[in-house]
Each structure stands twice: as structure tokens, then as C-alpha cells.
RODO-2510 file (C-alpha; in nm, 4 decimals, decimal comma):
residues 368
     n   res          X          Y          Z
     1     m     0,4781     0,9131    -1,3084
     2     s     0,4077     1,3605    -1,3243
     3     e     0,2362     1,5160    -1,0083
     4     p    -0,1335     1,4861    -1,0221
     5     h    -0,3324     1,7662    -0,9789
     6     e    -0,6716     1,7069    -0,7247
     7     s    -0,8258     1,4692    -0,8994
     8     v    -1,1163     1,1219    -0,8251
     9     r    -1,0831     0,8660    -1,0736
    10     r    -1,4422     0,7781    -1,1379
    11     l    -1,4362     0,3412    -1,2085
    12     s    -1,6958     0,2490    -1,4083
    13     r    -1,9401    -0,1143    -1,4161
    14     t    -1,5933    -0,2608    -1,5042
    15     d    -1,4653    -0,1859    -1,1737
    16     p    -1,1347    -0,4450    -1,0851
    17     v    -1,1309    -0,7525    -0,8503
    18     v    -0,9027    -0,8642    -0,6737
    19     i    -0,8495    -1,2413    -0,7538
    20     g    -0,4754    -1,2402    -0,5874
    21     v    -0,2195    -1,0820    -0,3433
    22     g     0,0405    -1,1592    -0,1048
    23     a     0,2846    -1,0164     0,1687
    24     r     0,6238    -1,0699     0,2675
    25     t     0,6863    -0,9091     0,5976
    26     s     0,8625    -0,8697     0,9198
    27     i     0,5704    -1,0394     1,0630
    28     g     0,4886    -1,2910     0,8479
    29     l     0,6521    -1,5014     0,5472
    30     d     0,3040    -1,4288     0,3021
    31     m    -0,0386    -1,3019     0,3640
    32     p    -0,2154    -1,5513     0,5339
    33     a     0,0931    -1,5260     0,8018
    34     t     0,0670    -1,1578     0,7576
    35     s    -0,3164    -1,1052     0,8678
    36     a    -0,2648    -1,4187     1,1361
    37     a     0,0423    -1,1949     1,3485
    38     v    -0,2218    -0,8642     1,3033
    39     r    -0,5048    -1,0117     1,4481
    40     g    -0,2944    -1,1492     1,7417
    41     a    -0,1045    -0,7817     1,7438
    42     v     0,2152    -1,0026     1,6559
    43     t     0,4854    -0,7449     1,6536
    44     c     0,9126    -0,8565     1,5986
    45     f     1,0409    -0,5301     1,6901
    46     a     1,3687    -0,4853     1,7872
    47     q     1,6978    -0,3142     1,8810
    48     s     1,9701    -0,3166     1,6136
    49     e     2,3371    -0,4035     1,7675
    50     y     2,5263    -0,2321     1,4479
    51     l     2,2999     0,0689     1,3295
    52     r     2,2038     0,3557     1,5932
    53     l     2,2004     0,6818     1,6133
    54     r     2,4342     0,9444     1,4953
    55     e     2,3450     1,1666     1,8370
    56     t     2,3436     0,9791     2,1255
    57     g     2,5173     0,5795     1,9963
    58     q     2,1944     0,4105     2,0639
    59     p     2,0750     0,1272     1,8842
    60     i     1,7911     0,2127     1,6936
    61     t     1,5166    -0,0346     1,6600
    62     l     1,3760    -0,1284     1,3954
    63     a     1,1358    -0,3915     1,2679
    64     l     1,2735    -0,6147     0,9777
    65     l     1,2226    -0,9879     0,8620
    66     s     1,4944    -1,2236     1,0032
    67     t     1,4742    -1,4200     0,7316
    68     l     1,6389    -1,2129     0,5541
    69     p     2,0459    -1,2369     0,5547
    70     e     2,2374    -1,0159     0,7878
    71     d     2,4187    -0,7947     0,5522
    72     s     2,1645    -0,7104     0,2834
    73     f     2,0903    -0,3464     0,2902
    74     a     1,7777    -0,1576     0,1567
    75     y     1,7962    -0,1815    -0,2303
    76     n     1,8320    -0,5846    -0,2169
    77     r     1,6613    -0,6435     0,0352
    78     m     1,3230    -0,5045    -0,1404
    79     k     1,4578    -0,7316    -0,4571
    80     l     1,3874    -1,0123    -0,2483
    81     l     1,1001    -0,9003    -0,0464
    82     g     0,9035    -0,7856    -0,3578
    83     s     0,9633    -1,0147    -0,5433
    84     a     0,8639    -1,3358    -0,3094
    85     a     0,5208    -1,0947    -0,2461
    86     a     0,4807    -1,0719    -0,6231
    87     g     0,5728    -1,4602    -0,6630
    88     e     0,2328    -1,5131    -0,4054
    89     a    -0,0003    -1,2799    -0,5476
    90     l     0,0715    -1,3808    -0,8959
    91     d    -0,0653    -1,7418    -0,8089
    92     p    -0,3837    -1,7402    -1,0038
    93     w    -0,2384    -1,6471    -1,3158
    94     l     0,0675    -1,9085    -1,2906
    95     g    -0,1431    -2,1528    -1,2163
    96     r    -0,4761    -2,0933    -1,4698
    97     l    -0,5244    -1,7473    -1,6383
    98     a    -0,2023    -1,6969    -1,8618
    99     p    -0,2845    -2,0435    -2,1085
   100     r    -0,6586    -1,9628    -2,0220
   101     a    -0,5946    -1,5821    -2,1825
   102     a    -0,6678    -1,4997    -2,4856
   103     t    -0,3953    -1,2228    -2,5337
   104     g    -0,1994    -1,2904    -2,1932
   105     r    -0,1515    -0,9182    -2,1742
   106     l    -0,0247    -0,8765    -1,7911
   107     a     0,0978    -0,5292    -1,6049
   108     v     0,3100    -0,4271    -1,3699
   109     l     0,2791    -0,0514    -1,1396
   110     v     0,5217    -0,0982    -0,8456
   111     s     0,5842     0,1567    -0,5777
   112     v     0,9091     0,2134    -0,4776
   113     p     1,0534     0,4859    -0,2639
   114     p     1,1699     0,7875    -0,3475
   115     p     1,4751     0,9668    -0,3786
   116     r     1,6535     0,9741    -0,0084
   117     p     1,9788     0,9400     0,1191
   118     g     2,0729     0,5594     0,1249
   119     f     1,8623     0,5067    -0,2112
   120     p     1,9510     0,7603    -0,4764
   121     e     1,8345     0,9300    -0,7644
   122     g     1,8037     0,6209    -1,0124
   123     s     1,6969     0,3798    -0,8168
   124     q     1,3706     0,4519    -0,8837
   125     a     1,3877     0,2802    -1,2424
   126     k     1,6394     0,0564    -1,2312
   127     l     1,4543    -0,1345    -0,9186
   128     a     1,1743    -0,1259    -1,0306
   129     r     1,2795    -0,2480    -1,3378
   130     e     1,5217    -0,5539    -1,2646
   131     m     1,1997    -0,6601    -1,0210
   132     i     0,9865    -0,6758    -1,3510
   133     e     1,2653    -0,8355    -1,5341
   134     s     1,2697    -1,0964    -1,2497
   135     l     0,8391    -1,2167    -1,1983
   136     p     0,7899    -1,5815    -1,3658
   137     t     0,5802    -1,4873    -1,6595
   138     a     0,5802    -1,1603    -1,9432
   139     v     0,3906    -0,9730    -1,8961
   140     a     0,3336    -0,6761    -2,0722
   141     r     0,6376    -0,3665    -2,1053
   142     e     0,4786    -0,1076    -2,2890
   143     r     0,1969    -0,0986    -1,9531
   144     c     0,4037    -0,1159    -1,6807
   145     s     0,4996     0,1427    -1,4746
   146     f     0,6040     0,2821    -1,1198
   147     v     0,5747     0,5800    -0,9052
   148     d     0,7887     0,6868    -0,6413
   149     t     0,5483     0,9060    -0,4378
   150     g     0,6182     0,7310    -0,0691
   151     h     0,2995     0,6021     0,1520
   152     e     0,0865     0,6673    -0,1484
   153     g     0,2006     0,4806    -0,4428
   154     g     0,0454     0,2047    -0,3874
   155     l    -0,3332     0,3739    -0,3791
   156     a    -0,2417     0,5541    -0,6294
   157     l    -0,1347     0,2178    -0,8946
   158     l    -0,4797     0,0594    -0,7902
   159     g    -0,6982     0,3626    -0,9909
   160     i    -0,4568     0,3974    -1,2749
   161     a    -0,4218    -0,0189    -1,2686
   162     g    -0,9061     0,0020    -1,2992
   163     e    -0,8333     0,2667    -1,5998
   164     l    -0,5162    -0,0106    -1,7976
   165     l    -0,8491    -0,3216    -1,7365
   166     a    -1,1701    -0,0826    -1,7797
   167     t    -1,0661     0,0369    -2,0980
   168     q    -0,8990    -0,2891    -2,1803
   169     q    -0,5607    -0,2806    -2,3127
   170     v    -0,4573    -0,5506    -2,0588
   171     d    -0,6230    -0,8396    -1,9518
   172     v    -0,4874    -0,8557    -1,6022
   173     c    -0,2273    -0,6067    -1,3801
   174     l    -0,0139    -0,7165    -1,0935
   175     v     0,0153    -0,4158    -0,8522
   176     g     0,2683    -0,3382    -0,5742
   177     g     0,4890    -0,1739    -0,3515
   178     v     0,8721    -0,2122    -0,1979
   179     e     0,9723    -0,1333     0,1019
   180     s     1,3163    -0,1213     0,3216
   181     y     1,4887     0,1004     0,5300
   182     k     1,7523    -0,0607     0,5990
   183     h     2,0577     0,2076     0,5378
   184     i     2,2021     0,3727     0,7713
   185     d     2,2453     0,6844     0,5891
   186     t     1,8105     0,6165     0,5500
   187     l     1,8236     0,6106     0,9707
   188     h     2,0294     0,8746     1,0199
   189     w     1,8306     1,1011     0,8038
   190     l     1,4986     0,9771     0,9822
   191     e     1,6740     1,0931     1,2913
   192     a     1,7344     1,4574     1,1969
   193     q     1,4055     1,5335     1,0607
   194     g     1,3124     1,3694     1,4438
   195     r     1,0968     1,1095     1,2954
   196     l     1,2630     0,8082     1,4801
   197     k     1,0684     0,6419     1,7563
   198     t     1,3167     0,6570     2,0665
   199     a     1,3595     0,7310     2,4408
   200     d     1,3125     1,0697     2,4072
   201     q     1,0913     1,0917     2,1453
   202     p     0,7733     0,7925     2,2148
   203     n     0,5573     0,9699     1,8749
   204     g     0,7432     0,8527     1,5697
   205     i     0,7619     0,5040     1,3396
   206     v     0,9461     0,1889     1,3626
   207     p     1,1550     0,1857     1,0232
   208     g     1,0180    -0,1363     0,8597
   209     e     1,0148    -0,3255     0,5673
   210     g     0,7707    -0,5280     0,3687
   211     a     0,5980    -0,5748     0,0195
   212     g     0,2564    -0,6303    -0,0796
   213     f     0,1202    -0,6633    -0,4422
   214     l    -0,2661    -0,7328    -0,5746
   215     l    -0,3114    -0,9312    -0,8546
   216     l    -0,6497    -0,7108    -1,0566
   217     s    -0,8848    -0,8606    -1,4240
   218     t    -1,2131    -0,6993    -1,4541
   219     r    -1,5147    -0,8999    -1,3033
   220     g    -1,5842    -0,9901    -1,6473
   221     f    -1,2179    -1,1193    -1,7435
   222     a    -1,2910    -1,3327    -1,3303
   223     h    -1,5914    -1,5404    -1,3998
   224     e    -1,4396    -1,5975    -1,8516
   225     n    -1,1571    -1,7994    -1,6249
   226     g    -1,2314    -1,9050    -1,3919
   227     a    -1,0813    -1,7114    -1,0949
   228     r    -1,3136    -1,5880    -0,7800
   229     p    -1,3270    -1,2948    -0,6164
   230     l    -1,1504    -1,1285    -0,2807
   231     a    -1,3161    -0,7882    -0,3588
   232     e    -1,3987    -0,5391    -0,5991
   233     l    -1,2070    -0,2376    -0,6233
   234     r    -1,5517     0,0477    -0,6355
   235     a    -1,2986     0,3937    -0,5736
   236     a    -1,0125     0,5116    -0,5799
   237     s    -0,9246     0,9129    -0,5266
   238     r    -0,5866     1,1238    -0,5189
   239     a    -0,5457     1,4477    -0,3801
   240     i    -0,2254     1,6705    -0,2959
   241     e    -0,2380     1,8006     0,0625
   242     p    -0,1896     2,2223     0,0692
   243     k    -0,0235     2,2193     0,4253
   244     p     0,1613     1,9056     0,4912
   245     w     0,3752     1,8266     0,7940
   246     h     0,6890     1,9273     0,6534
   247     l     0,5874     2,3983     0,6157
   248     g     0,5563     2,3873     1,0161
   249     e     0,1257     2,4960     0,9250
   250     p    -0,1425     2,3702     1,1309
   251     t    -0,3083     2,1107     0,9007
   252     l    -0,6484     2,1326     0,9000
   253     g    -0,6466     1,8070     0,7024
   254     e    -0,7914     1,9242     0,3130
   255     g    -0,5514     1,6867     0,0995
   256     l    -0,7012     1,3999     0,3098
   257     t    -1,0241     1,4922     0,3455
   258     a    -1,0780     1,5512    -0,0287
   259     a    -0,9140     1,1296    -0,0404
   260     v    -1,1270     1,0160     0,1464
   261     r    -1,4602     1,1671     0,0279
   262     g    -1,4028     1,1174    -0,3695
   263     a    -1,3617     0,7318    -0,2248
   264     l    -1,6392     0,7516    -0,0451
   265     d    -1,9447     0,9417    -0,2059
   266     p    -1,7218     0,9205    -0,5813
   267     r    -2,0014     1,0459    -0,7658
   268     g    -2,1628     1,2524    -0,5076
   269     t    -2,4532     1,1136    -0,5038
   270     g    -2,4530     0,9596    -0,1010
   271     g    -2,2327     0,7181    -0,1409
   272     y    -2,0844     0,4590     0,0337
   273     t    -2,0891     0,3211     0,4119
   274     a    -1,6834     0,1838     0,4645
   275     s    -1,7914    -0,0472     0,7838
   276     m    -1,4130    -0,0446     0,8627
   277     t    -1,0650     0,1337     0,7517
   278     y    -0,7473     0,0164     0,7560
   279     a    -0,4990     0,3106     0,7708
   280     d    -0,1575     0,4510     0,7292
   281     l    -0,1110     0,5543     1,1171
   282     n     0,1739     0,5225     1,2431
   283     g     0,3083     0,6661     1,5663
   284     e     0,3431     1,0739     1,4000
   285     t     0,0977     1,3200     1,5917
   286     w     0,0676     1,4740     1,2016
   287     r    -0,1278     1,1372     1,1026
   288     v    -0,3574     1,1375     1,3840
   289     d    -0,4549     1,5090     1,2826
   290     e    -0,5395     1,5007     0,9344
   291     w    -0,7826     1,2003     0,9653
   292     g    -0,8824     1,3796     1,3151
   293     y    -1,0112     1,6070     1,0359
   294     a    -1,0770     1,3779     0,7632
   295     y    -1,3106     1,1594     0,9815
   296     m    -1,5143     1,4494     1,0763
   297     r    -1,6193     1,5731     0,7969
   298     t    -1,6638     1,2037     0,6648
   299     a    -1,8395     1,0408     0,9577
   300     r    -2,1914     0,9510     0,7463
   301     h    -2,0256     0,7495     0,5069
   302     h    -1,8400     0,5435     0,8726
   303     q    -2,0260     0,3339     1,0701
   304     g    -2,0731     0,2995     1,4459
   305     p    -1,7849     0,2649     1,6576
   306     l    -1,5640     0,3462     1,4086
   307     d    -1,3215    -0,0006     1,3327
   308     i    -1,0165     0,1637     1,2255
   309     r    -0,6613    -0,0992     1,1190
   310     h    -0,3272     0,0682     1,1519
   311     p    -0,1304    -0,2713     1,0766
   312     a     0,1890    -0,0198     1,1551
   313     d     0,2083    -0,1340     1,4965
   314     c     0,2618    -0,4516     1,4250
   315     w     0,5130    -0,4137     1,1156
   316     g     0,6283    -0,0699     1,1305
   317     d     0,6335     0,1832     0,8956
   318     l     0,6558     0,0796     0,5882
   319     g     0,6453     0,3787     0,3713
   320     a     0,6128     0,3272    -0,0622
   321     a     0,4980    -0,0710     0,0463
   322     s     0,2020     0,0844     0,2225
   323     g    -0,0800     0,1900     0,0442
   324     a    -0,0219    -0,2231    -0,1739
   325     l     0,0501    -0,3438     0,1635
   326     l    -0,2839    -0,1932     0,3317
   327     a    -0,5301    -0,2868     0,0377
   328     a    -0,4242    -0,6619     0,0017
   329     l    -0,4257    -0,6892     0,3722
   330     c    -0,7749    -0,5355     0,3523
   331     s    -0,8774    -0,7638     0,0265
   332     y    -0,7704    -1,0828     0,1426
   333     e    -0,9872    -0,9971     0,5049
   334     l    -1,2657    -0,9030     0,2614
   335     a    -1,2451    -1,2264     0,1882
   336     r    -1,3000    -1,4211     0,5164
   337     a    -1,5390    -1,1762     0,6560
   338     r    -1,8451    -1,2705     0,8094
   339     n    -2,0601    -1,0227     0,7973
   340     s    -2,2541    -0,9370     0,4575
   341     k    -2,1759    -0,7628     0,2608
   342     p    -1,8647    -0,4978     0,4172
   343     t    -1,6674    -0,2400     0,2796
   344     a    -1,3810    -0,0476     0,3375
   345     l    -1,2085     0,2194     0,3559
   346     v    -0,8415     0,2052     0,2902
   347     w    -0,6462     0,5524     0,3337
   348     t    -0,3129     0,6467     0,2876
   349     a    -0,0445     0,9894     0,3562
   350     s     0,3196     1,0458     0,1523
   351     d     0,5878     1,2465     0,3954
   352     t     0,7923     1,4115     0,2278
   353     r     0,5207     1,4217    -0,1492
   354     p     0,1949     1,6234    -0,1138
   355     l     0,0444     1,3108    -0,1737
   356     r    -0,3168     1,2389    -0,0262
   357     a    -0,5268     0,8535    -0,1212
   358     a    -0,7474     0,6576    -0,0725
   359     c    -0,9218     0,3521    -0,2015
   360     l    -1,3006     0,1323    -0,1413
   361     f    -1,3025    -0,2059    -0,1155
   362     r    -1,6100    -0,4131    -0,1090
   363     s    -1,6290    -0,7200    -0,0398
   364     h    -1,6575    -1,0467    -0,2836
   365     q    -1,9621    -1,1605    -0,1861
   366     e    -2,2007    -0,8761    -0,3630
   367     l    -1,9669    -1,0266    -0,6654
   368     t    -2,2036    -1,4091    -0,6122
***
């Protein structure tokens, strides 16, 4: 997928709705367990006995799923994580939607990690292809694709899914992301960048692993086939940050501001007010700096006091899985919210690419 110009994806009244979600993280084997763990501030951070810092030899703190084989590493772990989360999200389709659908067209869009030490060029397409081929259902192969843009990938794909659904190119879209940092070359690469959270570096990340998926259809398709929406995707926005952290220049958060503004006010006519925000704040200071500027510039679109949720505190940094997992968690929790008509902003910022993305979700209660 080519890198975008700064842009806003504006969705029509055929806005997609989320009809299924799935998750597999270090803190939960499915979405209900993951959501409960996040609400309870449960973490599974632990020091590895054999994955150690190159510089000092000290054990690296990770957030890993303990039920995966101990002798497995990033690539195979991502396949296992992705298959489990995708299967959970596909439950409505496998259960009753596919037999009732007129054409049975399903597109799969996956966010995978960018090339890096431990996950070289060529691994991205191979992982995406193997994950799609392992799904227990037929797919529209010509509509399947992947991105390798990191944290923002899942949210970027939601915008693409909205367009595929609105133009009736497919009936249903499965959108997801996968990540695992469990490879010594990847961990030493993060260490060399000074990004790992250690005793000497408190403002860093705890590398994690996980997968998140969302099953989306149009509102009309969900209604016609008896699927109850969890949430509605109202807007998706994507922008470029002109001064990303790795250039070493002071940031003004211009890219994230554009992405957030595009999600909250996609048509420039007043827009929406977000009652809660889901973010990929993970312990790195540059993300806080960018968010501070973006929030100040869009403050009128946020209910007060600010309700911001950053589950990286619980599941660690989830890289390419961040966008999809945050969106899936948001949709799941919106469906269970007690206030009458909540809306939620979800935003992510990629680390190795100057890309920022945001989406706005609305409670299914407004759809009934």
C-alpha cells in the first residue's frame, strides 16, 4: 500500500457497523477477558529468563502470553495470536451470516509489523497471506490486503473497509492487526534506540504481543441478516506528521492534530463530541507531547473531565496490533456502556513511519 498524502476519509450514511470483535493478548484469551483485565488494571509484565539486554545483560521486561509455546518466537506467535482473535471476531459470520448472505463476499485487511531486525522484508506479505489462508471461511481474495505501517495500520484499514462496504464491493470486512516483539534481534534493535523501559530508562516501552480483529458490515446488511451492531464507525482519518520523534526535532503534534480533527469533525461543520478516548500511549514521551498539542487544539470536541484510556499500561506496547485492538476494545465497551449515547475517539501514532490515524465510534444504542 502506498503512503498517503494527508487526508481524511469521509464516510457516507452507509457507515460501517462493527458486528464482531476478537482479541488475544497477554492479559486475556478473548475480548471479554481482555476487557475485564484492562478495567481491573491487570498486567502480565515479567522479566525474561533468557532474553537479555545486549549492553548490560539484564533481563528484558516483556508482556507475553504465557499459554503460547515457550520455544516459539515472533513470526509463529503472531500466526497463533492472529488466528485466535480472527476466529473470535468471525463468530457472527460463521454462525449465521454467511449462509444468509446473498453473495457471501468477505474481505480481510490485516496490519502487520514493518520490516525490522527479526522481521525482515518479505515476512509481511507471507504472514498476511498465511493468516488469511488459515481462516475457516472463503474470502474475496482480490479484496484482501495488508499494511505494514505499524501502530496506525489497523485504524487506516478501518477507513479502507468503510469504503469497500459503502461501495458494495464486499458484504463484510474482517479488519485486524497482529504483533509480537519476541525476537532477540528486535529487542536489541529497540534497546539500541533507547526505547525499552528499564531500571535506568523509566520512559520506555514494555514490548508486548497480541492480536485484535473487528468484523464490519453496513448497517443495512446487519439489519437484513439479524446481526446486532456493537458500535458504528462514524469517521476515519489519517495524516502525516512533519516532525516525527526520530528526526530529533521538537514536535508540535501537527499530524496527530490533523488526524484527530478529521475524526471529530470530518466535514468541518461542528462535528462530534467524544465522551471517551482510547490511545496507544505506551510510556514514550513523544506520544504524550503529540497528544498534548492535539488535545489542546481539539478540546471543544472532548467531554470534560477527559476520560482517556491507554491499555498499553496493561498489555504492553502492541505495535502493528495497536489500532485494531484499541478499536475492537472500544467497540466492545461501547456496546456495554451505561450512558445513553456515548461516542469514543481512538487514535494511534506509528513509531517508524510519520503516520497518525484516528477513528470515531458511536454507540450501537443510537442505531436502534
